[in-house]
C-alpha positions as a Markdown table, in Angstrom:
| # | Residue | x | y | z |
|---|---|---|---|---|
| 1 | Met | 43.4 | 8.2 | -45.8 |
| 2 | Ala | 42.3 | 11.1 | -43.7 |
| 3 | Val | 39.2 | 13.1 | -44.9 |
| 4 | Ser | 39.0 | 16.9 | -45.4 |
| 5 | Ser | 38.5 | 19.2 | -42.4 |
| 6 | Glu | 34.9 | 19.8 | -43.6 |
| 7 | Gln | 34.2 | 16.1 | -43.7 |
| 8 | Leu | 35.8 | 15.6 | -40.3 |
| 9 | Leu | 33.7 | 18.4 | -38.9 |
| 10 | Lys | 30.6 | 16.5 | -40.1 |
| 11 | Thr | 31.8 | 13.3 | -38.6 |
| 12 | Val | 32.5 | 15.0 | -35.2 |
| 13 | Val | 29.1 | 16.7 | -35.1 |
| 14 | His | 27.3 | 13.5 | -36.0 |
| 15 | Ala | 29.2 | 11.6 | -33.3 |
| 16 | Ala | 28.3 | 14.2 | -30.7 |
| 17 | Glu | 24.7 | 14.2 | -31.8 |
| 18 | Glu | 24.6 | 10.4 | -31.5 |
| 19 | Lys | 25.4 | 10.7 | -27.8 |
| 20 | Lys | 22.8 | 13.5 | -27.3 |
| 21 | Ala | 25.2 | 16.4 | -26.8 |
| 22 | His | 23.5 | 19.6 | -25.8 |
| 23 | Asp | 23.7 | 23.0 | -27.4 |
| 24 | Leu | 26.2 | 21.9 | -30.1 |
| 25 | Val | 27.9 | 24.8 | -31.8 |
| 26 | Ala | 30.5 | 24.5 | -34.6 |
| 27 | Leu | 32.7 | 27.6 | -35.2 |
| 28 | Asn | 34.7 | 28.3 | -38.4 |
| 29 | Leu | 38.2 | 29.5 | -37.3 |
| 30 | Gln | 39.7 | 29.6 | -40.8 |
| 31 | Gly | 41.4 | 33.0 | -41.3 |
| 32 | Ile | 41.0 | 33.8 | -37.6 |
| 33 | Ser | 43.3 | 31.3 | -35.9 |
| 34 | Leu | 46.1 | 28.8 | -36.8 |
| 35 | Val | 45.0 | 26.6 | -33.9 |
| 36 | Ala | 42.4 | 24.7 | -36.0 |
| 37 | Asp | 39.9 | 25.1 | -38.9 |
| 38 | Tyr | 36.9 | 24.4 | -36.7 |
| 39 | Phe | 35.9 | 24.2 | -33.0 |
| 40 | Val | 33.0 | 22.1 | -32.0 |
| 41 | Ile | 31.6 | 23.0 | -28.6 |
| 42 | Cys | 29.0 | 21.1 | -26.7 |
| 43 | His | 28.1 | 19.8 | -23.3 |
| 44 | Gly | 26.7 | 16.8 | -21.4 |
| 45 | Asn | 24.6 | 16.9 | -18.2 |
| 46 | Ser | 26.7 | 14.3 | -16.4 |
| 47 | Asp | 30.3 | 13.0 | -16.2 |
| 48 | Thr | 29.1 | 9.8 | -17.8 |
| 49 | Gln | 27.6 | 11.7 | -20.8 |
| 50 | Val | 30.6 | 13.9 | -21.2 |
| 51 | Leu | 32.9 | 10.8 | -21.4 |
| 52 | Ser | 30.5 | 9.1 | -23.8 |
| 53 | Ile | 30.4 | 12.1 | -26.2 |
| 54 | Ala | 34.2 | 12.4 | -26.1 |
| 55 | Ser | 34.7 | 8.7 | -26.7 |
| 56 | Glu | 32.3 | 8.6 | -29.6 |
| 57 | Ile | 34.0 | 11.6 | -31.2 |
| 58 | Arg | 37.4 | 9.9 | -30.8 |
| 59 | Lys | 36.3 | 6.6 | -32.2 |
| 60 | Asn | 34.6 | 8.1 | -35.2 |
| 61 | Ala | 37.6 | 10.5 | -36.0 |
| 62 | Glu | 40.1 | 7.6 | -35.7 |
| 63 | Met | 37.9 | 5.6 | -38.2 |
| 64 | Thr | 38.5 | 8.4 | -40.7 |
| 65 | Gly | 42.3 | 8.1 | -40.3 |
| 66 | His | 42.9 | 11.0 | -38.1 |
| 67 | Arg | 45.3 | 11.0 | -35.1 |
| 68 | Val | 43.4 | 12.0 | -32.0 |
| 69 | Arg | 44.7 | 13.5 | -28.8 |
| 70 | Val | 42.4 | 13.6 | -25.8 |
| 71 | Glu | 42.8 | 15.6 | -22.6 |
| 72 | Gly | 40.6 | 15.9 | -19.5 |
| 73 | Leu | 39.1 | 12.4 | -19.4 |
| 74 | Asp | 40.2 | 12.1 | -15.7 |
| 75 | Ser | 37.9 | 14.8 | -14.5 |
| 76 | Ala | 35.2 | 14.7 | -17.2 |
| 77 | Arg | 34.5 | 18.4 | -16.7 |
| 78 | Trp | 36.1 | 19.7 | -19.9 |
| 79 | Val | 37.4 | 17.1 | -22.4 |
| 80 | Leu | 39.4 | 18.4 | -25.3 |
| 81 | Val | 39.5 | 16.1 | -28.4 |
| 82 | Asp | 42.2 | 17.4 | -30.7 |
| 83 | Met | 42.1 | 16.1 | -34.3 |
| 84 | Gly | 44.3 | 18.7 | -35.8 |
| 85 | Asp | 42.0 | 20.6 | -38.2 |
| 86 | Val | 39.0 | 20.1 | -35.8 |
| 87 | Val | 39.1 | 20.5 | -32.0 |
| 88 | Ala | 36.1 | 19.4 | -30.0 |
| 89 | His | 35.4 | 20.9 | -26.5 |
| 90 | Val | 33.1 | 18.6 | -24.6 |
| 91 | Phe | 32.1 | 20.3 | -21.4 |
| 92 | His | 30.1 | 19.4 | -18.3 |
| 93 | Arg | 27.1 | 21.8 | -18.3 |
| 94 | Asp | 28.5 | 23.9 | -15.3 |
| 95 | Glu | 31.9 | 24.4 | -16.9 |
| 96 | Arg | 30.5 | 25.4 | -20.2 |
| 97 | Glu | 28.6 | 28.2 | -18.7 |
| 98 | Tyr | 31.7 | 29.3 | -16.8 |
| 99 | Tyr | 34.2 | 29.3 | -19.7 |
| 100 | His | 31.8 | 30.4 | -22.4 |
| 101 | Leu | 34.2 | 29.7 | -25.3 |
| 102 | Glu | 31.7 | 31.0 | -27.8 |
| 103 | Arg | 32.2 | 34.5 | -26.3 |
| 104 | Leu | 36.0 | 34.1 | -26.4 |
| 105 | Trp | 35.9 | 33.2 | -30.1 |
| 106 | Ser | 33.1 | 35.6 | -31.0 |
| 107 | Asp | 35.0 | 36.6 | -34.2 |
| 108 | Ala | 34.3 | 33.1 | -35.6 |
| 109 | Lys | 31.2 | 32.5 | -37.6 |
| 110 | Ala | 28.9 | 29.6 | -36.6 |
| 111 | Val | 28.7 | 26.8 | -39.2 |
| 112 | Glu | 25.1 | 26.2 | -40.1 |
| 113 | Asn | 23.7 | 22.9 | -41.3 |
| 114 | Val | 26.6 | 20.7 | -40.4 |
């Protein structure tokens, strides 16, 4: 049975932290967007680290019973891990600075103490 979006958020954040994701930010999109309840944004400093973070998020989300769709593994520059209620954006450091999703979703509040 799938867990709540809040519990999935915690699972995703923990998985990213396990792989030493940098500058992890969780944004609450509830009431702002129908795309997802939460965005998790983080980055790795190498292609290998980006792939490792995305793989860990996928593995942990699947263990909670969620269907997971992943895009961007081939380039490892911006990997999107879509779990429905929670979407993780795992960037390579350079792409994160360029796209700056936190600015695009500035209406969303950061989730503290995840």
